[in-house]
matplotlib code that plots the C-alpha trace (Angstrom):
import matplotlib.pyplot as plt

x = [-103.3, -101.3, -99.8, -98.7, -96.8, -95.2, -94.1, -92.7, -90.9, -89.5, -88.4, -86.8, -85.0, -83.8, -82.6, -80.7, -79.1, -78.1, -76.7, -74.7, -73.3, -72.2, -70.7, -68.9, -67.2, -66.0, -64.8, -63.0, -61.3, -60.3, -59.0, -57.0, -55.4, -54.4, -53.0, -51.0, -49.5, -48.5, -47.6, -48.2, -47.1, -50.2, -53.4, -56.9, -57.9, -54.7, -55.4, -58.9, -57.3, -55.1, -58.3, -60.0, -57.0, -56.9, -60.6, -61.2, -57.9, -55.9, -57.8, -57.4, -57.0, -60.5, -61.9, -60.3, -61.5, -65.0, -64.8, -63.4, -65.8, -63.0, -61.9, -59.5, -56.8, -57.1, -56.9, -53.9, -52.0, -52.9, -51.7, -48.5, -47.7, -48.5, -46.2, -43.4, -44.0, -43.7, -47.2, -48.7, -47.3, -48.4, -48.3, -49.6, -51.9, -50.9, -54.3, -54.3, -50.8, -52.5, -54.3, -52.5, -53.5, -52.5, -52.0, -50.6, -47.0, -45.8, -45.3, -48.9, -50.3, -48.4, -49.7, -53.3, -52.9, -51.3, -54.1, -56.7, -55.1, -54.8, -58.3, -59.6, -57.9, -59.3, -62.8, -62.6, -62.3, -65.5, -67.4, -66.6, -68.6, -71.7, -74.2, -73.8, -77.5, -77.5, -74.6, -76.9, -78.8, -75.6, -74.0, -77.0, -77.5, -73.8, -73.7, -76.7, -75.3, -71.9, -73.5, -75.7, -72.5, -70.8, -68.2, -66.9, -66.3, -62.5, -62.9, -63.8, -60.9, -58.7, -55.3, -54.7, -54.7, -52.0, -48.6, -46.9, -45.1, -43.0]
y = [116.1, 114.6, 112.1, 115.0, 116.6, 113.3, 112.7, 116.2, 115.7, 112.4, 113.8, 116.8, 114.5, 112.2, 115.2, 116.5, 113.1, 112.9, 116.4, 115.6, 112.4, 114.5, 117.2, 114.6, 113.2, 116.6, 117.3, 114.0, 114.7, 118.2, 116.7, 114.1, 116.7, 119.1, 116.3, 114.8, 118.3, 118.8, 115.4, 112.4, 110.1, 111.0, 109.1, 110.7, 108.7, 109.9, 113.5, 113.0, 111.9, 115.0, 117.2, 115.4, 116.3, 119.8, 120.4, 118.5, 118.6, 115.7, 112.4, 108.8, 106.3, 105.0, 108.5, 108.8, 105.4, 106.3, 109.6, 107.9, 104.9, 102.4, 99.6, 100.7, 98.5, 100.3, 103.6, 102.5, 101.4, 104.7, 106.7, 104.7, 105.8, 109.4, 109.3, 107.8, 110.7, 113.2, 114.6, 113.5, 112.6, 110.3, 111.3, 110.2, 112.6, 113.8, 113.0, 109.4, 107.9, 104.9, 107.1, 107.8, 110.8, 111.9, 115.5, 117.2, 118.1, 121.5, 119.6, 118.2, 121.6, 123.1, 120.4, 120.9, 124.7, 124.2, 121.8, 124.2, 127.1, 125.1, 123.8, 127.3, 128.6, 125.8, 126.2, 129.9, 129.0, 127.0, 129.6, 132.2, 130.0, 130.2, 133.0, 135.4, 135.6, 132.0, 132.3, 132.6, 129.4, 127.5, 128.7, 127.9, 124.4, 123.5, 124.8, 122.8, 119.7, 120.1, 120.7, 117.5, 115.6, 116.9, 119.1, 122.2, 125.5, 126.2, 129.2, 126.7, 124.4, 123.5, 123.4, 127.2, 126.8, 124.1, 125.0, 123.7, 120.8, 118.8]
z = [146.1, 148.9, 146.4, 144.2, 147.1, 148.0, 144.4, 144.2, 147.5, 146.3, 143.0, 144.7, 147.2, 144.4, 142.4, 145.5, 146.0, 142.3, 142.4, 145.5, 143.9, 140.9, 143.1, 145.2, 142.1, 141.2, 144.8, 145.0, 141.7, 142.9, 146.2, 144.4, 142.0, 144.7, 146.9, 144.0, 143.4, 147.0, 148.3, 146.0, 148.9, 151.0, 150.0, 150.1, 153.2, 154.9, 153.9, 155.4, 158.7, 158.6, 158.1, 161.0, 163.3, 161.9, 162.5, 165.7, 167.5, 169.0, 168.7, 169.7, 166.9, 167.7, 167.2, 163.8, 162.8, 163.7, 161.9, 158.7, 159.0, 159.1, 161.4, 164.2, 162.8, 159.4, 161.2, 163.2, 160.0, 158.4, 161.3, 161.5, 158.0, 158.8, 161.8, 159.7, 157.2, 160.0, 159.5, 162.9, 166.2, 169.0, 172.7, 176.0, 177.9, 181.4, 182.8, 181.6, 180.8, 179.1, 176.6, 173.3, 171.2, 167.8, 166.7, 163.6, 163.5, 162.0, 158.7, 158.9, 159.7, 156.7, 154.4, 155.5, 155.0, 151.6, 150.5, 151.7, 149.8, 146.6, 146.8, 147.5, 144.4, 142.2, 143.7, 142.9, 139.3, 139.4, 141.5, 138.8, 136.4, 138.6, 138.2, 141.1, 141.7, 142.9, 145.3, 148.3, 147.4, 146.7, 149.9, 152.0, 150.5, 150.9, 154.5, 155.4, 153.8, 155.5, 158.8, 158.4, 157.5, 160.7, 159.0, 160.8, 159.0, 158.6, 161.0, 163.7, 163.1, 166.0, 164.6, 164.6, 168.4, 168.4, 169.6, 166.5, 168.0, 165.5]

ax = plt.figure().add_subplot(projection="3d")
ax.plot(x, y, z, "-o")
ax.set_aspect("equal")
plt.show()
């Protein structure tokens, strides 16, 4: 009997993984489409860095690198490009003049907000195709997954508290 439970758990786990892979492909496609519409010069990894700054507030390059799972040198080059595009800014903290932090500029905040608005509208189209009686299950599953992945709900994002420095 224990073997049957283990097989059912494994099958269920494998089904979840397969479903998440499928959903991730759909979400990456959605993210790419909305980004291409709003700013084709910003790459998906760059947009992810913007989301990190929006959700977690000012960060060091090493923090962004860790969050994105890339080498600090890769994150530095990415952030250099975002600074040149006017989407983020570098500054030194008053408490530690050697520490350089990155934060969104007003343009960066606007892009993140616009991306979120566009993605929300496209997601609404897909949600309308889901049976309302499963909304609770879908919501719970996605919230649990997002939490396990370390994502913060938009209501907890940091950037709304920013002073809008350009």
